[in-house]
C-alpha positions as CSV (number, residue, x, y, z in Angstrom):
1,M,8.1,1.1,-14.0
2,T,4.7,0.6,-11.9
3,E,2.1,3.2,-11.2
4,L,-0.5,3.2,-8.8
5,K,-3.2,5.3,-8.1
6,T,-3.4,6.5,-4.6
7,I,-4.8,9.1,-2.2
8,L,-2.6,10.3,0.3
9,V,-3.6,12.0,3.6
10,T,-1.3,14.9,5.3
11,H,-1.6,17.3,7.5
12,E,-3.4,19.8,5.3
13,H,-4.1,17.8,2.0
14,L,-5.6,15.2,0.1
15,L,-3.2,14.3,-2.8
16,T,-4.4,12.0,-5.1
17,A,-1.3,10.4,-7.3
18,D,0.0,7.7,-9.1
19,V,3.2,6.7,-6.7
20,L,6.0,5.5,-8.6
21,L,6.8,2.1,-7.2
22,H,9.9,0.5,-9.1
23,G,8.3,-3.1,-8.8
24,Q,7.6,-2.7,-5.6
25,R,4.3,-3.1,-3.2
26,L,3.4,0.3,-2.0
27,Q,3.8,-0.2,1.6
28,D,7.2,-1.4,0.9
29,A,8.4,2.0,-1.0
30,L,6.6,3.3,2.5
31,N,8.6,1.7,4.6
32,N,11.9,1.1,2.6
33,R,14.5,3.7,4.6
34,N,16.9,4.1,1.2
35,S,14.6,7.5,0.9
36,D,12.5,9.7,2.6
37,F,10.1,10.4,-0.2
38,L,7.6,9.2,-2.7
39,R,7.8,10.0,-6.2
40,V,4.6,10.6,-7.8
41,S,3.0,11.9,-11.2
42,N,-0.4,13.7,-12.1
43,V,-0.7,14.8,-8.7
44,Q,-4.2,16.8,-7.5
45,I,-4.2,18.9,-4.3
46,V,-7.3,19.2,-2.7
47,E,-7.1,21.3,0.5
48,R,-7.7,18.3,3.6
49,H,-10.6,20.5,5.7
50,G,-12.6,21.7,3.1
51,A,-12.2,19.8,0.0
52,R,-12.1,22.4,-2.6
53,P,-8.9,21.7,-5.2
54,V,-5.9,23.3,-4.8
55,G,-4.1,22.8,-8.0
56,N,-2.7,20.0,-9.7
57,V,1.4,19.4,-10.5
58,P,2.8,16.9,-13.7
59,S,5.2,15.3,-10.7
60,A,6.2,15.8,-7.6
61,A,8.0,14.3,-4.2
62,I,6.4,13.8,-1.2
63,R,8.2,13.4,2.2
64,K,6.8,9.9,3.4
65,A,6.9,11.2,7.2
66,E,4.5,13.5,6.0
67,I,1.8,11.0,4.8
68,G,-0.8,9.5,7.8
69,L,-3.0,7.3,5.5
70,A,-2.1,6.1,1.8
71,I,-5.4,4.6,0.2
72,P,-4.5,2.8,-3.0
73,A,-7.4,2.7,-5.8
74,N,-5.8,-0.9,-6.5
75,P,-5.7,-2.3,-2.9
76,A,-5.4,-6.3,-4.7
77,H,-1.5,-4.8,-4.7
78,E,-1.0,-4.9,-1.7
79,A,-3.0,-8.2,-1.0
80,P,-2.7,-7.9,3.0
81,D,-5.0,-11.3,2.8
82,K,-2.7,-13.3,1.1
83,R,0.5,-12.3,2.5
84,L,-1.2,-13.1,5.7
85,A,-1.7,-16.8,4.4
86,C,1.4,-17.3,3.2
87,F,4.1,-16.5,6.2
88,V,2.8,-16.2,9.6
89,Q,-0.3,-17.0,11.2
90,K,-1.9,-13.8,12.5
91,G,-5.0,-13.1,14.7
92,E,-7.5,-10.4,13.1
93,Y,-9.1,-7.7,15.3
94,P,-11.4,-5.8,14.7
95,A,-10.0,-2.2,15.3
96,V,-10.8,1.3,15.3
97,L,-8.3,3.8,14.8
98,L,-7.5,7.8,14.9
99,V,-4.9,9.4,12.5
100,M,-4.7,12.5,11.9
101,G,-8.1,13.5,13.1
102,Y,-9.9,10.8,10.5
103,L,-11.9,7.5,12.4
104,V,-10.4,4.4,10.0
105,R,-12.0,1.0,11.0
106,G,-10.8,-2.0,9.6
107,R,-9.6,-5.7,10.7
108,L,-5.8,-5.5,12.3
109,Q,-3.7,-8.7,12.0
110,L,-1.4,-9.4,14.6
111,R,0.6,-12.2,15.4
112,E,1.7,-11.4,19.5
113,T,-0.5,-9.4,21.2
114,D,-4.0,-8.3,21.5
115,D,-2.2,-5.1,23.6
116,P,-2.4,-2.0,21.5
117,V,0.3,-0.7,22.5
118,V,2.6,-3.3,22.6
119,A,1.1,-3.5,18.8
120,L,2.5,0.0,17.8
121,C,5.6,-0.5,19.7
122,R,6.6,-4.2,18.7
123,E,4.7,-5.4,16.3
124,L,3.4,-2.8,13.3
125,S,5.8,-1.2,11.0
126,E,6.1,2.2,10.2
127,F,3.6,1.6,7.8
128,F,1.2,-1.2,8.7
129,A,-1.5,-2.7,6.4
130,L,-5.4,-2.0,7.6
131,P,-7.2,-4.4,5.4
132,H,-11.7,-4.2,5.3
133,A,-11.1,-0.8,6.6
134,S,-13.0,2.5,6.0
135,V,-12.3,5.9,6.0
136,A,-14.4,8.9,7.4
137,L,-12.9,12.3,6.0
138,P,-14.2,15.7,7.2
139,G,-15.6,17.4,4.0
140,L,-16.8,14.3,2.0
141,S,-20.1,13.4,2.1
142,D,-19.3,9.3,2.7
143,E,-16.4,7.2,3.3
144,I,-14.1,5.3,1.9
145,R,-14.6,2.0,1.9
146,T,-11.4,-0.3,0.7
147,R,-9.6,-3.7,1.0
148,V,-6.9,-2.1,2.4
149,V,-5.3,1.3,4.0
150,L,-2.0,1.8,4.9
151,V,-1.4,3.6,8.3
152,N,1.5,6.2,9.5
153,S,1.5,4.2,13.1
154,R,3.2,8.0,13.9
155,Y,-0.1,9.6,13.2
156,V,-2.4,7.1,15.3
157,S,-3.5,8.7,18.4
158,L,-5.9,5.7,19.4
159,L,-6.1,2.0,18.6
160,H,-8.9,0.5,20.3
161,L,-9.0,-3.5,19.3
162,M,-11.8,-6.0,19.6
163,R,-11.8,-9.4,20.6
164,P,-10.0,-11.3,17.7
165,V,-12.8,-13.0,14.3
166,A,-12.2,-16.7,14.5
167,E,-10.9,-18.0,11.0
168,G,-13.6,-18.2,8.3
169,Q,-16.3,-16.5,10.8
170,P,-17.7,-13.0,10.5
171,T,-17.3,-10.3,12.6
172,T,-19.8,-10.6,16.3
173,P,-22.8,-8.3,15.8
174,A,-21.1,-5.8,19.0
175,A,-18.0,-5.7,17.1
176,A,-19.7,-5.1,13.7
177,A,-22.1,-2.5,14.9
178,A,-18.6,-0.9,16.5
179,L,-17.3,-0.7,13.4
180,R,-19.7,0.7,11.4
181,P,-20.1,4.8,11.1
């Protein structure tokens, strides 16, 4: 059984836990419609606002619908860049999102559109990967930078897409500046 240390962001709490994956990627487990819950162990519970520790529990079930962001400690487990090369060619769009009040930046991989409404309604799954990401968490002095954040599309209150990044080229200075805090 595979366990993946992950920060799970809910409306009221930040949960750091080992998510039990049963051989799946975290994104696949989150999007699996056969269960409304994730099994977790070694759970540390922190208030989202103020970052005050609330407690620890050895194991629990977490309702997936309550998770706004999932930040895996080992993002190589998800490998969105590798999956991009193996399956369908996609454009990479620098993106700015607001999710549950958090400012999230990264590069969204889309195959059909640069329209944020069409992307959210037709192309992106319920939980979608945002590679090359940073998350500004209120109550914490530093932002979290990671290779991938999994975003619950139901909690996206703002999605801004910039011009696509040409393959093998760095983001333009204007797009890079927009992605910086």
